Structure formats: structure tokens, C-alpha cells
Backbone as a chain_set.jsonl record, in Angstrom:
{"seq": "XXXXXXXXXXXXXXXXXXXXXXXXXXXXXXXXXXXXXXXXXXXXXXXXXXXXXXXXXXXXXXXXXXXXXXXXXXXXXXXXXXXXXXXXXXXXXXXXXXXXXXXXXXXXXXXXXXXXXXXXXXXXXXXXXXXXXXXXXXXXXXXXXXXXX", "coords": {"N": [[120.849, 103.902, 113.222], [120.399, 101.729, 110.533], [118.304, 101.807, 107.795], [116.68, 99.724, 106.728], [117.352, 98.326, 109.124], [115.869, 99.522, 111.127], [112.969, 99.477, 109.784], [112.525, 96.811, 109.908], [112.246, 96.579, 112.818], [109.915, 98.053, 113.392], [108.146, 96.66, 111.693], [108.076, 94.687, 113.751], [107.226, 95.655, 116.133], [104.94, 96.096, 115.44], [103.444, 94.114, 115.015], [103.758, 92.813, 117.319], [101.988, 94.431, 118.761], [99.594, 94.374, 117.257], [99.129, 91.555, 117.706], [98.336, 91.634, 120.28], [96.525, 93.306, 120.104], [94.558, 91.929, 119.085], [94.204, 89.96, 120.42], [93.106, 90.704, 122.771], [90.768, 92.029, 121.777], [89.484, 89.94, 120.788], [88.627, 89.025, 123.279], [86.194, 90.398, 123.749], [83.16, 91.127, 124.382], [80.608, 90.658, 122.0], [78.029, 91.627, 119.961], [75.391, 89.137, 118.777], [75.44, 89.475, 115.608], [77.578, 90.581, 114.817], [79.915, 90.409, 112.171], [82.615, 88.386, 111.092], [85.846, 88.63, 112.106], [87.817, 88.297, 109.714], [86.365, 90.248, 108.313], [86.912, 92.369, 108.334], [89.416, 93.238, 106.925], [89.509, 92.957, 104.337], [86.945, 94.541, 103.841], [87.837, 97.625, 104.284], [89.801, 97.731, 103.11], [89.078, 97.795, 100.402], [87.691, 99.706, 100.917], [89.628, 102.041, 101.195], [90.581, 102.066, 99.413], [88.481, 104.156, 97.521], [88.772, 105.672, 99.609], [91.064, 106.77, 99.157], [91.256, 107.491, 96.173], [88.798, 109.427, 95.753], [88.97, 111.513, 98.125], [91.58, 112.027, 97.194], [91.104, 113.609, 94.899], [89.842, 115.837, 95.873], [91.307, 116.993, 97.536], [93.123, 117.496, 95.508], [92.029, 119.039, 94.108], [91.041, 121.531, 96.096], [93.945, 122.514, 96.409], [94.401, 123.113, 93.854], [93.03, 125.534, 93.975], [90.115, 125.318, 93.27], [88.007, 124.416, 95.104], [86.418, 125.171, 97.861], [87.564, 126.304, 100.901], [85.957, 125.214, 103.489], [85.499, 123.257, 101.801], [86.488, 120.795, 102.009], [87.371, 121.043, 104.166], [85.876, 118.921, 106.118], [86.87, 116.858, 104.646], [89.546, 116.539, 105.733], [88.954, 116.288, 108.27], [87.707, 114.074, 108.969], [89.601, 112.461, 107.503], [91.36, 112.215, 109.615], [89.971, 111.612, 111.781], [89.225, 109.157, 111.31], [92.17, 107.478, 110.911], [92.775, 108.004, 113.434], [90.996, 106.323, 114.65], [92.034, 103.184, 115.053], [94.391, 103.101, 116.945], [93.377, 104.533, 119.058], [91.251, 102.572, 119.611], [92.718, 99.917, 119.146], [95.187, 100.525, 120.603], [94.998, 101.653, 122.563], [92.911, 100.744, 123.827], [90.095, 101.649, 124.494], [86.907, 101.758, 124.43], [85.111, 103.059, 124.801], [86.048, 105.987, 124.11], [86.731, 104.768, 121.625], [84.556, 104.864, 120.324], [83.232, 107.215, 120.536], [84.865, 108.573, 118.929], [84.578, 107.075, 116.164], [81.614, 108.137, 115.898], [82.248, 110.744, 115.472], [83.493, 110.115, 113.142], [81.556, 109.218, 111.286], [79.543, 111.86, 111.164], [81.621, 113.393, 109.733], [81.828, 112.497, 107.983], [79.212, 112.455, 106.903], [78.887, 115.494, 106.844], [81.096, 115.529, 104.86], [79.942, 114.37, 102.284], [77.623, 116.048, 102.203], [79.007, 118.942, 101.227], [80.708, 118.55, 99.404], [78.782, 117.297, 97.313], [77.407, 119.738, 95.708], [79.438, 120.152, 93.943], [81.065, 118.45, 93.104], [79.805, 115.598, 91.857], [80.25, 112.888, 91.766], [82.288, 112.551, 93.676], [80.626, 112.492, 95.985], [78.876, 110.161, 95.629], [80.637, 108.318, 95.729], [81.254, 108.018, 98.035], [79.11, 106.465, 99.084], [79.629, 103.874, 99.603], [81.253, 103.431, 101.934], [79.954, 105.16, 103.78], [77.742, 103.369, 104.417], [78.924, 101.402, 105.591], [80.594, 103.017, 107.877], [78.451, 103.266, 109.079], [77.046, 101.319, 110.014], [79.552, 100.167, 111.153], [79.8, 102.237, 113.322], [76.989, 101.196, 114.367], [78.037, 98.991, 115.561], [80.198, 99.498, 116.976], [79.159, 100.929, 119.378], [77.459, 99.4, 119.855], [79.139, 97.318, 121.199], [80.929, 98.777, 122.857], [78.59, 99.241, 124.625], [77.793, 96.507, 125.471], [79.996, 96.098, 127.648], [80.211, 97.512, 128.968]], "CA": [[120.311, 102.8, 112.58], [120.32, 101.545, 109.37], [116.597, 101.91, 107.446], [116.594, 97.792, 106.786], [116.805, 97.359, 110.381], [114.525, 100.656, 111.259], [111.917, 98.685, 108.758], [112.381, 95.347, 110.817], [112.223, 96.818, 113.922], [109.116, 98.817, 113.427], [107.323, 95.876, 111.79], [108.383, 93.453, 115.012], [106.674, 96.222, 117.208], [103.486, 96.447, 114.804], [103.473, 92.746, 114.975], [103.279, 92.653, 118.65], [100.754, 95.581, 118.605], [98.548, 93.766, 116.513], [99.022, 89.969, 118.136], [98.124, 92.149, 121.446], [95.185, 94.233, 120.312], [93.635, 90.984, 118.296], [93.472, 88.74, 121.58], [91.973, 92.024, 123.704], [89.22, 92.386, 120.832], [88.576, 88.87, 120.719], [87.457, 88.736, 124.568], [84.825, 91.525, 123.976], [81.435, 90.478, 124.323], [79.89, 91.368, 120.816], [76.394, 91.323, 119.665], [75.872, 88.129, 117.191], [75.275, 89.977, 114.344], [79.107, 91.274, 114.764], [80.778, 89.969, 111.194], [83.721, 87.356, 111.917], [87.12, 89.615, 112.176], [88.595, 88.385, 108.458], [85.641, 90.459, 107.114], [87.388, 93.811, 108.206], [90.315, 93.263, 106.355], [88.837, 92.826, 102.911], [86.075, 95.825, 103.421], [88.53, 98.455, 104.643], [90.892, 97.585, 101.941], [87.97, 98.121, 99.479], [87.039, 101.117, 101.271], [90.459, 102.897, 101.455], [90.804, 102.938, 97.577], [87.645, 104.881, 97.267], [89.139, 107.058, 99.689], [92.575, 107.325, 98.036], [90.615, 108.017, 94.81], [87.864, 110.646, 96.347], [90.025, 112.003, 98.916], [92.93, 112.535, 96.313], [90.591, 114.296, 94.294], [89.325, 116.362, 96.685], [92.832, 117.644, 97.927], [94.122, 118.149, 94.538], [91.048, 120.029, 93.667], [91.909, 122.357, 96.842], [95.144, 122.719, 96.134], [93.947, 124.383, 92.684], [91.8, 126.413, 94.699], [88.58, 124.761, 92.185], [86.765, 124.371, 96.091], [86.86, 126.4, 98.76], [88.329, 125.29, 101.999], [85.314, 124.826, 103.693], [84.314, 122.004, 101.419], [87.703, 120.646, 102.21], [88.165, 120.804, 105.734], [85.424, 117.704, 106.695], [87.25, 115.42, 104.547], [90.168, 116.631, 106.349], [88.854, 115.576, 109.774], [87.369, 112.698, 108.831], [90.811, 111.078, 107.48], [92.128, 112.318, 110.905], [89.527, 110.525, 112.964], [89.479, 107.548, 110.633], [92.928, 107.314, 111.344], [92.993, 107.766, 114.926], [90.363, 104.738, 115.242], [92.759, 102.014, 115.454], [94.949, 103.227, 117.837], [92.426, 104.277, 119.959], [90.462, 101.196, 119.852], [93.047, 98.839, 119.87], [96.618, 100.722, 121.23], [94.346, 102.768, 123.94], [91.951, 99.739, 124.099], [89.373, 102.284, 124.962], [85.622, 101.334, 124.084], [84.412, 104.639, 124.928], [86.767, 106.961, 123.146], [86.518, 104.977, 120.208], [82.666, 105.024, 120.157], [83.408, 108.92, 120.795], [85.843, 108.779, 117.295], [83.871, 106.76, 115.305], [80.594, 108.987, 115.826], [83.252, 112.157, 114.601], [83.797, 109.492, 112.008], [80.548, 109.631, 110.719], [79.463, 112.928, 111.367], [82.359, 114.231, 109.487], [81.492, 111.873, 106.585], [78.101, 112.999, 106.012], [79.065, 116.563, 106.348], [81.905, 116.084, 103.657], [79.149, 114.388, 101.189], [77.183, 117.145, 101.691], [79.73, 119.669, 101.039], [80.903, 118.129, 97.827], [77.426, 116.963, 96.413], [77.125, 120.69, 94.634], [80.558, 120.597, 93.478], [81.546, 117.329, 92.372], [78.671, 114.829, 92.311], [80.653, 111.174, 91.724], [82.815, 112.053, 94.996], [79.812, 112.446, 96.873], [78.306, 109.306, 95.217], [81.376, 107.359, 95.716], [81.189, 107.818, 99.78], [78.006, 105.628, 99.911], [79.891, 102.219, 100.403], [82.324, 104.206, 102.82], [78.803, 105.435, 104.439], [76.755, 102.249, 104.683], [80.318, 100.555, 106.4], [80.774, 103.291, 108.957], [77.299, 103.383, 109.844], [76.955, 99.861, 110.358], [80.832, 100.255, 112.23], [78.737, 102.706, 114.852], [76.308, 100.985, 115.556], [78.507, 97.905, 116.373], [80.887, 99.947, 118.013], [77.873, 101.177, 120.06], [76.691, 98.03, 120.571], [80.377, 96.386, 121.768], [80.9, 99.535, 123.984], [77.677, 99.258, 125.674], [77.951, 95.521, 126.071], [81.547, 96.248, 127.794], [80.791, 98.44, 130.203]], "C": [[119.579, 102.713, 111.364], [118.535, 101.103, 108.696], [116.155, 100.38, 106.95], [116.21, 97.375, 108.076], [115.44, 98.249, 111.193], [113.433, 99.734, 111.017], [111.488, 97.784, 109.747], [111.804, 95.834, 112.352], [110.766, 97.336, 114.511], [108.035, 97.506, 112.875], [107.057, 94.511, 112.783], [107.028, 93.976, 115.538], [105.158, 96.31, 117.063], [102.702, 94.837, 115.07], [102.698, 92.347, 116.466], [102.247, 92.887, 119.18], [99.7, 94.812, 118.181], [97.786, 92.555, 117.127], [98.151, 90.48, 119.591], [96.237, 92.477, 121.458], [93.633, 92.996, 119.477], [93.196, 90.068, 119.384], [92.803, 90.029, 122.604], [90.281, 92.182, 122.908], [88.416, 91.04, 120.708], [87.994, 88.086, 121.882], [86.929, 89.826, 124.558], [83.199, 90.627, 124.078], [80.61, 91.277, 122.765], [78.922, 90.895, 120.458], [76.582, 89.495, 118.176], [75.617, 88.335, 115.986], [76.759, 90.766, 114.115], [79.564, 90.52, 113.295], [81.766, 89.694, 111.891], [84.774, 88.814, 111.263], [87.737, 89.594, 110.903], [87.81, 89.456, 108.19], [86.484, 92.022, 107.015], [88.295, 94.428, 107.365], [90.34, 93.687, 104.935], [87.867, 94.166, 103.075], [86.94, 96.91, 103.681], [89.922, 98.548, 103.795], [90.401, 98.402, 100.74], [87.673, 99.733, 99.594], [88.087, 102.136, 101.204], [90.992, 103.111, 99.895], [89.931, 103.797, 97.463], [88.179, 106.167, 98.204], [90.051, 107.361, 99.134], [91.967, 107.973, 96.861], [89.882, 109.419, 95.09], [88.508, 111.811, 97.442], [90.944, 113.05, 98.199], [92.174, 113.834, 95.609], [90.277, 115.898, 94.455], [90.341, 117.575, 96.859], [93.22, 118.236, 96.972], [92.868, 119.332, 93.996], [90.755, 121.6, 94.964], [93.142, 123.249, 96.586], [95.426, 123.815, 94.616], [93.565, 125.45, 92.399], [90.574, 126.374, 93.561], [87.334, 124.75, 93.481], [87.415, 125.196, 97.056], [87.334, 125.423, 99.915], [87.165, 124.604, 102.884], [84.754, 123.261, 103.629], [85.58, 121.215, 101.809], [87.906, 120.032, 103.613], [87.159, 119.581, 106.683], [86.035, 116.596, 105.78], [89.202, 115.178, 105.24], [90.465, 115.731, 107.967], [88.211, 114.575, 109.614], [88.619, 111.339, 108.506], [91.656, 111.327, 109.022], [91.309, 111.205, 112.119], [89.523, 108.958, 112.254], [90.735, 106.904, 111.013], [93.518, 107.377, 112.728], [91.89, 106.678, 115.565], [91.176, 103.357, 115.897], [93.691, 102.294, 116.721], [94.125, 103.584, 119.026], [91.532, 102.942, 120.771], [91.58, 100.042, 120.338], [94.373, 98.892, 120.547], [95.76, 100.95, 122.933], [93.24, 101.461, 124.449], [90.686, 100.277, 124.979], [87.958, 102.456, 124.072], [84.595, 102.663, 123.608], [84.93, 105.914, 124.341], [86.587, 106.201, 122.014], [84.842, 105.163, 119.484], [82.672, 106.665, 119.961], [83.993, 109.68, 118.712], [84.816, 108.019, 116.276], [82.021, 107.594, 115.111], [81.437, 110.23, 115.099], [83.193, 111.293, 113.085], [82.565, 109.617, 110.854], [79.722, 110.811, 110.318], [80.435, 113.695, 110.474], [82.311, 113.546, 107.76], [80.187, 112.467, 105.889], [78.347, 114.439, 105.597], [79.951, 116.888, 105.285], [80.758, 115.804, 102.198], [78.259, 115.416, 101.067], [77.399, 118.782, 101.721], [80.515, 119.833, 99.887], [79.918, 117.883, 96.794], [77.847, 118.18, 95.613], [78.075, 120.825, 94.031], [81.145, 119.545, 92.697], [80.77, 116.021, 92.765], [79.002, 113.38, 92.669], [81.436, 111.3, 92.957], [81.684, 111.551, 95.915], [79.383, 110.766, 96.616], [79.175, 108.259, 95.582], [81.57, 107.181, 97.138], [80.21, 106.88, 100.038], [78.46, 104.342, 100.248], [80.548, 102.242, 101.487], [81.055, 104.349, 104.356], [78.504, 104.502, 105.379], [78.178, 101.73, 105.648], [79.965, 101.135, 107.595], [79.418, 103.544, 109.845], [76.826, 101.913, 110.527], [78.319, 99.167, 111.423], [80.014, 100.877, 113.591], [78.336, 101.873, 115.266], [76.991, 99.403, 116.236], [79.601, 98.166, 117.216], [80.12, 100.199, 119.166], [78.04, 100.476, 121.311], [78.219, 97.231, 121.639], [80.774, 97.323, 123.144], [79.482, 99.389, 125.515], [77.615, 97.901, 126.703], [79.032, 94.964, 127.526], [82.068, 96.658, 129.325], [81.083, 98.186, 131.449]], "O": [[118.537, 103.3, 111.074], [117.802, 100.229, 109.161], [114.941, 100.184, 106.903], [115.329, 96.574, 108.387], [114.405, 97.786, 111.671], [112.931, 99.179, 111.994], [110.415, 97.841, 110.349], [110.845, 95.242, 112.847], [110.412, 97.171, 115.679], [107.069, 97.31, 113.613], [106.206, 93.629, 112.669], [105.985, 93.321, 115.539], [104.325, 96.496, 117.949], [101.502, 94.658, 115.277], [101.603, 91.835, 116.698], [101.561, 92.133, 119.87], [98.803, 94.646, 119.008], [96.571, 92.364, 117.183], [97.298, 89.691, 119.997], [95.277, 92.185, 122.171], [92.415, 93.149, 119.377], [92.111, 89.487, 119.381], [91.704, 89.767, 123.093], [89.147, 92.365, 123.351], [87.198, 90.92, 120.576], [87.283, 87.081, 121.852], [87.198, 90.474, 125.569], [82.596, 89.615, 123.722], [80.152, 92.419, 122.757], [78.772, 89.678, 120.567], [77.357, 89.088, 117.31], [75.55, 87.379, 115.214], [76.888, 91.534, 113.161], [79.437, 89.361, 113.69], [82.073, 90.251, 112.946], [84.547, 89.636, 110.375], [88.294, 90.651, 110.608], [88.568, 90.17, 107.534], [86.655, 92.671, 105.983], [88.272, 95.609, 107.02], [91.043, 94.579, 104.46], [88.147, 94.992, 102.206], [86.617, 97.585, 102.703], [90.848, 99.349, 103.924], [90.982, 99.34, 100.195], [87.502, 100.615, 98.753], [87.626, 103.276, 101.144], [91.613, 104.049, 99.397], [90.568, 104.808, 97.167], [88.114, 107.34, 97.835], [89.968, 108.387, 98.459], [92.295, 109.142, 96.656], [90.384, 110.456, 94.657], [88.313, 113.011, 97.249], [91.098, 114.258, 98.378], [92.629, 114.966, 95.769], [90.375, 116.826, 93.652], [90.231, 118.735, 96.461], [93.676, 119.372, 97.103], [93.163, 120.429, 93.522], [90.262, 122.633, 94.51], [93.193, 124.479, 96.584], [96.188, 124.754, 94.383], [93.568, 126.162, 91.395], [90.176, 127.423, 93.055], [86.142, 124.954, 93.249], [88.525, 125.726, 97.085], [87.451, 124.198, 99.89], [87.329, 123.398, 103.068], [84.159, 122.488, 104.38], [84.763, 120.421, 102.275], [88.395, 118.976, 104.014], [87.548, 119.294, 107.815], [85.768, 115.431, 106.074], [89.883, 114.153, 105.232], [91.35, 115.066, 108.507], [88.219, 113.991, 110.698], [88.711, 110.161, 108.851], [92.524, 110.537, 109.393], [91.766, 110.4, 112.93], [89.814, 107.884, 112.781], [90.609, 105.767, 111.467], [94.587, 106.863, 113.058], [91.924, 106.278, 116.729], [90.934, 102.737, 116.933], [93.581, 101.427, 117.588], [94.23, 102.858, 120.015], [91.313, 102.58, 121.927], [91.538, 99.414, 121.396], [94.871, 97.877, 121.034], [95.996, 100.469, 124.041], [92.876, 101.462, 125.625], [90.249, 99.642, 125.938], [87.934, 103.225, 123.111], [83.841, 103.021, 122.704], [84.155, 106.845, 124.122], [86.207, 106.921, 121.09], [84.352, 105.515, 118.411], [81.964, 107.164, 119.086], [83.706, 110.55, 117.89], [84.247, 108.803, 115.516], [81.407, 107.439, 114.056], [81.019, 110.551, 113.987], [82.866, 111.86, 112.043], [82.734, 110.071, 109.723], [79.206, 110.807, 109.2], [80.086, 114.872, 110.386], [82.682, 114.059, 106.705], [80.08, 112.845, 104.722], [78.163, 114.804, 104.436], [79.93, 117.983, 104.723], [80.642, 116.62, 101.283], [78.002, 115.804, 99.927], [76.58, 119.648, 102.029], [80.93, 120.896, 99.425], [80.096, 118.168, 95.61], [78.671, 117.908, 94.74], [77.943, 121.769, 93.252], [81.71, 119.812, 91.637], [81.018, 115.428, 93.815], [78.4, 112.716, 93.513], [81.454, 110.24, 93.583], [81.718, 110.468, 96.501], [79.632, 110.065, 97.597], [78.622, 107.18, 95.796], [82.087, 106.118, 97.48], [80.258, 106.349, 101.148], [77.848, 103.668, 101.076], [80.573, 101.213, 102.162], [81.177, 103.876, 105.486], [78.737, 104.509, 106.587], [77.9, 101.967, 106.824], [79.301, 100.514, 108.426], [79.376, 103.926, 111.015], [76.251, 101.786, 111.608], [78.267, 98.177, 112.153], [79.688, 100.242, 114.594], [78.774, 101.395, 116.312], [76.503, 98.826, 117.208], [79.999, 97.358, 118.055], [80.512, 99.548, 120.135], [78.348, 100.544, 122.5], [78.029, 96.688, 122.727], [80.915, 96.818, 124.258], [79.519, 99.43, 126.745], [77.487, 97.871, 127.927], [78.942, 93.929, 128.186], [82.983, 96.527, 130.139], [81.51, 99.081, 132.178]]}, "num_chains": 1, "name": "protein.A"}
């Protein structure tokens, strides 16, 4: 299969997946304080920019052996758990696993902030919007899971 056909097929599959996921998520019972769905895209775009800058710096410092692996480990785990959230929540449509995953995102984020603070404080401070959003998203996810049990 030529690369452009593969890309079109992948885009088509993703579109179907997201349409199904959006329909499923819109049918869930959500608390009155849940933000409208259009907020999530811009919020995560901004947060992923912060993550790229800060995590990129952490990974570069680790590659240069400027910080020990134990400082990098929570960033790696956080990235894995973060990337796993959407497939769990929207692909598997499993609120309970998504709740567990977001708790792991929050825990590894707090660990990452504590681990990097003595080495590069600006990276720790740059995580503040991410920490605030994940804290809110954790409460939201746990509430959605509870309301839809």
C-alpha cells in the first residue's frame, strides 16, 4: 500500500473511531459543572505544548546524563499513562480503567514535579497548568465513572 493510501486509511479509521467515541461520551451522565466538549481540544493543545517543551528538556538532560534516571522515570510513566488515556476512555469505553489511568497520570505528575524541582525549577513551575487541569480532570473522571456505574 502506498504511503498516501495508508495515511488516508488511517485518517478514515481515526474519524470513525472518534465519531463513535464522541457519540458514546456524549451519552454519559456528566455533572452539571462539566465543561463543554469543545474546551478539551484547546486545553490539551496548550498543555501538550507545555509538555513538549518541559519533557523534551528533561529527556535531553537525561540523554546528556545531567540528571539521574530516577528523575526522568516519572516523566516517562506520566507520558505513557497520558497517551493511554484516550484509547482506554474512548476506544475501550471503560470509565473504571480510565479512572485508574487518570489517577496514575496525577500521581506520576506530582512525582515528576517533586523529582525535577531540585534540578530545574522552571520545569516544575511549567507543570502548574498541567497539574491544575489533571486535578480537575481526575475529579471529573471519577464523578463520571460514579454517575455511570
